[in-house]
DSSP file (Angstrom, degrees, kcal/mol; ACC not computed):
  #  RESIDUE AA STRUCTURE BP1 BP2  ACC     N-H-->O    O-->H-N    N-H-->O    O-->H-N    TCO  KAPPA ALPHA  PHI   PSI    X-CA   Y-CA   Z-CA
    1    1 A M              0   0    0      0, 0.0     2,-0.1     0, 0.0     0, 0.0   0.000 360.0 360.0 360.0 140.1  -89.6   77.9   97.3
    2    2 A K        -     0   0    0      1,-0.0     2,-0.5     2,-0.0     0, 0.0  -0.470 360.0-144.6 -75.8 151.9  -93.3   78.4   98.3
    3    3 A T        -     0   0    0     -2,-0.1     2,-0.4     2,-0.0    -1,-0.0  -0.980  19.5-172.5-119.1 125.3  -95.6   80.6   96.3
    4    4 A L        -     0   0    0     -2,-0.5     2,-0.4     2,-0.0    -2,-0.0  -0.929  15.5-146.3-126.4 148.3  -98.2   82.4   98.3
    5    5 A T        -     0   0    0     -2,-0.4     2,-0.4     2,-0.0    -2,-0.0  -0.938  18.4-172.7-115.1 130.2 -101.1   84.6   97.2
    6    6 A L        -     0   0    0     -2,-0.4     2,-0.5     2,-0.0    -2,-0.0  -0.946  18.0-146.6-126.0 143.4 -102.2   87.6   99.4
    7    7 A N        -     0   0    0     -2,-0.4    -2,-0.0     3,-0.0     3,-0.0  -0.930  25.6-180.0-100.7 128.8 -105.1   89.8   99.0
    8    8 A I        -     0   0    0     -2,-0.5     5,-0.1     6,-0.1    -2,-0.0  -0.968  36.6 -93.6-130.0 149.1 -104.2   93.4  100.1
    9    9 A P    >   -     0   0    0      0, 0.0     3,-2.0     0, 0.0     4,-0.4  -0.310  29.6-126.1 -67.0 143.9 -106.5   96.3  100.1
   10   10 A D  G >  S+     0   0    0      1,-0.3     3,-1.4     2,-0.2     4,-0.1   0.816 103.6  66.4 -61.4 -31.4 -106.3   98.4   97.0
   11   11 A D  G 3  S+     0   0    0      1,-0.3    -1,-0.3     2,-0.1     0, 0.0   0.542  83.0  73.4 -71.2  -4.0 -105.7  101.6   99.0
   12   12 A L  G <  S-     0   0    0     -3,-2.0    -1,-0.3     2,-0.1    -2,-0.2   0.734  85.5-156.4 -75.5 -24.8 -102.3  100.4  100.2
   13   13 A D    <   +     0   0    0     -3,-1.4     2,-0.4    -4,-0.4    -2,-0.1   0.923  35.1 149.7  53.3  55.0 -101.1  101.1   96.7
   14   14 A L        -     0   0    0     -4,-0.1    -1,-0.2     4,-0.0     2,-0.2  -0.942  34.6-147.9-119.7 139.7  -98.2   98.6   96.9
   15   15 A D     >  -     0   0    0     -2,-0.4     4,-2.4     1,-0.1     5,-0.3  -0.475  35.3 -95.2 -98.3-177.1  -96.9   96.7   94.0
   16   16 A E  H  > S+     0   0    0      1,-0.2     4,-2.4     2,-0.2     5,-0.2   0.879 124.3  51.6 -68.4 -33.4  -95.4   93.2   94.1
   17   17 A K  H  > S+     0   0    0      1,-0.2     4,-2.1     2,-0.2    -1,-0.2   0.919 110.7  48.2 -63.5 -43.5  -91.8   94.6   94.3
   18   18 A Q  H  > S+     0   0    0      2,-0.2     4,-1.9     1,-0.2    -2,-0.2   0.876 113.3  46.9 -62.5 -43.0  -92.7   96.8   97.2
   19   19 A L  H  X S+     0   0    0     -4,-2.4     4,-2.6     1,-0.2     5,-0.2   0.917 109.9  51.7 -73.5 -41.2  -94.4   94.0   99.1
   20   20 A A  H  X S+     0   0    0     -4,-2.4     4,-3.0    -5,-0.3     5,-0.2   0.904 110.6  49.9 -62.8 -38.0  -91.6   91.5   98.5
   21   21 A M  H  X S+     0   0    0     -4,-2.1     4,-3.0    -5,-0.2    -1,-0.2   0.929 110.8  50.2 -70.9 -38.7  -89.1   94.1   99.9
   22   22 A L  H  X S+     0   0    0     -4,-1.9     4,-1.6     2,-0.2    -2,-0.2   0.971 115.2  42.1 -57.4 -54.2  -91.3   94.7  103.0
   23   23 A V  H  X S+     0   0    0     -4,-2.6     4,-2.4     1,-0.2     5,-0.2   0.920 116.3  49.3 -60.1 -49.9  -91.6   91.0  103.6
   24   24 A A  H  X S+     0   0    0     -4,-3.0     4,-2.0    -5,-0.2    -1,-0.2   0.911 112.7  46.4 -59.6 -44.2  -87.8   90.4  102.9
   25   25 A S  H  X S+     0   0    0     -4,-3.0     4,-1.6    -5,-0.2    -1,-0.2   0.744 111.0  50.7 -77.2 -19.1  -86.7   93.1  105.1
   26   26 A S  H  X S+     0   0    0     -4,-1.6     4,-1.7    -5,-0.2    -1,-0.2   0.845 112.4  46.3 -72.4 -39.7  -88.8   92.2  107.9
   27   27 A L  H  <>S+     0   0    0     -4,-2.4     5,-3.4     2,-0.2     6,-1.1   0.833 112.6  53.1 -68.8 -35.4  -87.7   88.6  107.8
   28   28 A Y  H ><5S+     0   0    0     -4,-2.0     3,-1.5     4,-0.2    -2,-0.2   0.926 108.6  49.2 -59.2 -52.9  -84.1   89.8  107.6
   29   29 A E  H 3<5S+     0   0    0     -4,-1.6    -2,-0.2     1,-0.3    -1,-0.2   0.845 109.0  50.8 -61.6 -39.4  -84.6   92.0  110.6
   30   30 A R  T 3<5S-     0   0    0     -4,-1.7    -1,-0.3    -5,-0.1    -2,-0.2   0.400 114.2-116.7 -85.9   5.5  -86.0   89.1  112.6
   31   31 A G  T < 5S+     0   0    0     -3,-1.5    -3,-0.2     2,-0.2    -2,-0.1   0.763  83.0 119.6  69.5  29.4  -83.0   86.9  111.7
   32   32 A K  S   <S+     0   0    0     -5,-3.4     2,-0.3    -6,-0.2    -4,-0.2   0.750  76.4  32.3 -93.5 -14.6  -85.2   84.4  109.8
   33   33 A L  S    S-     0   0    0     -6,-1.1    -2,-0.2    -9,-0.1    -1,-0.2  -0.961  81.8-123.7-128.5 152.7  -83.4   85.0  106.6
   34   34 A S     >  -     0   0    0     -2,-0.3     4,-2.7    -3,-0.1     5,-0.3  -0.334  40.3 -97.3 -77.4 168.8  -79.7   85.8  105.8
   35   35 A L  H  > S+     0   0    0      1,-0.2     4,-2.6     2,-0.2     5,-0.2   0.933 124.6  46.4 -64.4 -41.4  -78.9   88.9  103.8
   36   36 A G  H  > S+     0   0    0      1,-0.2     4,-2.8     2,-0.2    -1,-0.2   0.935 110.5  49.0 -58.5 -50.5  -78.6   86.8  100.7
   37   37 A Q  H  > S+     0   0    0      2,-0.2     4,-1.9     1,-0.2    -1,-0.2   0.885 113.7  47.8 -60.4 -40.9  -81.6   85.0  101.2
   38   38 A A  H  X S+     0   0    0     -4,-2.7     4,-2.7     2,-0.2     5,-0.2   0.956 110.7  52.6 -62.2 -51.1  -83.6   88.3  101.8
   39   39 A A  H  X>S+     0   0    0     -4,-2.6     5,-2.9    -5,-0.3     4,-1.1   0.919 108.8  48.5 -52.4 -49.4  -82.1   89.8   98.9
   40   40 A A  H  <5S+     0   0    0     -4,-2.8    -1,-0.2     1,-0.2    -2,-0.2   0.867 109.2  53.3 -57.3 -38.5  -83.2   86.9   96.7
   41   41 A L  H  <5S+     0   0    0     -4,-1.9    -1,-0.2     1,-0.2    -2,-0.2   0.876 110.6  48.0 -61.6 -41.8  -86.7   87.0   98.0
   42   42 A A  H  <5S-     0   0    0     -4,-2.7    -1,-0.2    -5,-0.1    -2,-0.2   0.698 113.7-120.1 -77.8 -12.2  -86.9   90.7   97.2
   43   43 A G  T  <5S+     0   0    0     -4,-1.1     2,-0.2     1,-0.3    -3,-0.2   0.806  75.8 112.5  82.5  24.2  -85.5   90.0   93.6
   44   44 A L  S   <S-     0   0    0     -5,-2.9    -1,-0.3    -6,-0.2     2,-0.1  -0.737  72.1 -98.6-124.6 170.8  -82.3   92.3   94.3
   45   45 A S     >  -     0   0    0     -2,-0.2     4,-1.9    -3,-0.1     5,-0.2  -0.355  41.7-106.9 -67.7 158.2  -78.5   91.8   94.6
   46   46 A K  H  > S+     0   0    0      2,-0.2     4,-2.9     1,-0.2     5,-0.2   0.907 122.9  50.3 -59.6 -40.9  -77.2   91.6   98.1
   47   47 A R  H  > S+     0   0    0      2,-0.2     4,-2.4     1,-0.2     5,-0.2   0.948 110.9  46.3 -61.1 -56.7  -75.7   95.0   97.5
   48   48 A A  H  > S+     0   0    0      1,-0.2     4,-1.2     2,-0.2    -1,-0.2   0.855 113.7  48.8 -52.5 -43.9  -78.9   96.6   96.2
   49   49 A F  H  X S+     0   0    0     -4,-1.9     4,-1.1     2,-0.2     3,-0.4   0.928 110.8  52.0 -72.3 -48.7  -81.1   95.0   99.1
   50   50 A A  H  < S+     0   0    0     -4,-2.9     4,-0.5     1,-0.2     3,-0.4   0.884 108.5  50.6 -57.0 -38.5  -78.5   96.3  101.8
   51   51 A E  H  < S+     0   0    0     -4,-2.4     3,-0.3     1,-0.2    -1,-0.2   0.796 111.5  48.5 -65.3 -32.3  -78.7   99.8  100.4
   52   52 A L  H >< S+     0   0    0     -4,-1.2     3,-1.4    -3,-0.4    -1,-0.2   0.620  87.5  86.6 -84.9 -13.8  -82.4   99.7  100.6
   53   53 A L  G ><>S+     0   0    0     -4,-1.1     3,-2.2    -3,-0.4     5,-1.5   0.870  83.5  58.4 -54.2 -42.8  -82.7   98.4  104.2
   54   54 A G  G > 5S+     0   0    0     -4,-0.5     3,-1.5     1,-0.3    -1,-0.3   0.775  95.0  61.2 -59.7 -28.8  -82.5  101.9  105.6
   55   55 A N  G < 5S+     0   0    0     -3,-1.4    -1,-0.3     1,-0.3    -2,-0.2   0.515 108.2  47.1 -80.1   0.5  -85.5  103.0  103.7
   56   56 A Y  G < 5S-     0   0    0     -3,-2.2    -1,-0.3    -4,-0.2    -2,-0.2   0.128 119.1-111.1-120.0   9.0  -87.4  100.3  105.7
   57   57 A D  T < 5S+     0   0    0     -3,-1.5     2,-0.4     1,-0.2    -3,-0.2   0.853  75.5 134.6  56.9  41.6  -85.8  101.3  109.0
   58   58 A V      < -     0   0    0     -5,-1.5     2,-0.3    -6,-0.1    -1,-0.2  -0.972  51.9-133.1-126.1 124.8  -83.8   98.0  109.1
   59   59 A S        -     0   0    0     -2,-0.4    -9,-0.0     2,-0.1     0, 0.0  -0.680   9.0-137.7 -88.4 142.8  -80.1   98.2  110.1
   60   60 A I  S    S+     0   0    0     -2,-0.3     2,-1.3     1,-0.1    -1,-0.1   0.706  93.9  79.5 -65.7 -22.9  -77.8   96.2  107.9
   61   61 A F        -     0   0    0      2,-0.1     2,-1.3     1,-0.1    -1,-0.1  -0.739  65.3-175.5 -92.2  89.2  -76.0   95.1  111.3
   62   62 A N        +     0   0    0     -2,-1.3    -1,-0.1    -4,-0.1    -2,-0.1  -0.674  28.0 139.6 -90.7  83.0  -78.4   92.4  112.3
   63   63 A Y        -     0   0    0     -2,-1.3     5,-0.1     4,-0.0    -2,-0.1  -0.990  54.7-117.9-132.5 120.4  -76.8   91.6  115.6
   64   64 A P    >>  -     0   0    0      0, 0.0     4,-1.6     0, 0.0     3,-1.2  -0.326  18.3-128.7 -63.5 140.2  -78.9   90.9  118.8
   65   65 A A  H 3> S+     0   0    0      1,-0.3     4,-2.4     2,-0.2     5,-0.3   0.863 107.6  60.5 -60.3 -37.6  -78.3   93.4  121.6
   66   66 A S  H 3> S+     0   0    0      1,-0.2     4,-1.2     2,-0.2    -1,-0.3   0.822 103.9  48.6 -61.6 -28.7  -77.8   90.5  124.0
   67   67 A D  H <> S+     0   0    0     -3,-1.2     4,-2.4     2,-0.2    -1,-0.2   0.841 109.4  54.0 -78.1 -32.5  -74.8   89.3  122.0
   68   68 A I  H  X S+     0   0    0     -4,-1.6     4,-2.2     2,-0.2    -2,-0.2   0.931 110.2  45.9 -64.3 -44.3  -73.4   92.9  121.9
   69   69 A A  H  X S+     0   0    0     -4,-2.4     4,-2.0     1,-0.2    -1,-0.2   0.828 114.5  48.9 -68.0 -30.3  -73.6   93.1  125.8
   70   70 A S  H  X S+     0   0    0     -4,-1.2     4,-1.4    -5,-0.3    -1,-0.2   0.922 110.3  49.5 -73.4 -37.6  -72.0   89.7  126.1
   71   71 A D  H  X S+     0   0    0     -4,-2.4     4,-0.6     1,-0.2    -2,-0.2   0.859 110.5  51.1 -67.1 -33.9  -69.2   90.5  123.7
   72   72 A V  H >< S+     0   0    0     -4,-2.2     3,-1.2     1,-0.2    -1,-0.2   0.948 110.0  50.3 -70.8 -40.1  -68.5   93.8  125.6
   73   73 A A  H 3< S+     0   0    0     -4,-2.0    -1,-0.2     1,-0.2    -2,-0.2   0.754 112.2  47.1 -61.2 -23.1  -68.3   91.9  128.9
   74   74 A N  H 3<        0   0    0     -4,-1.4    -1,-0.2     1,-0.2    -2,-0.2   0.454 360.0 360.0 -94.3  -5.7  -65.9   89.4  127.5
   75   75 A A    <<        0   0    0     -3,-1.2    -1,-0.2    -4,-0.6    -2,-0.1   0.560 360.0 360.0 -81.2 360.0  -63.6   92.1  125.9
C-alpha cells in the first residue's frame, strides 16, 4: 500500500480518521474500491464503514444507473 502525505489547511479541522473516511467513501462511491477495500483504507470493519457511508451522502448500493436501466429493460 502507498503512503501519501497531504498538507491540508488548519481551518479544515480534520483529523486523520476523518480524512481517511472522506477519501475511502469517495473512492467507494466512484467504484475505485470495493466495500472491503474502502473499509480497510478507513481503518474500519465493513459493517462500521457501511453504517457511516450515509454521513458522507454515499449510498451503500454502489450500482450504476445505466446497469439498473438495463436490468429493468431485461426483466
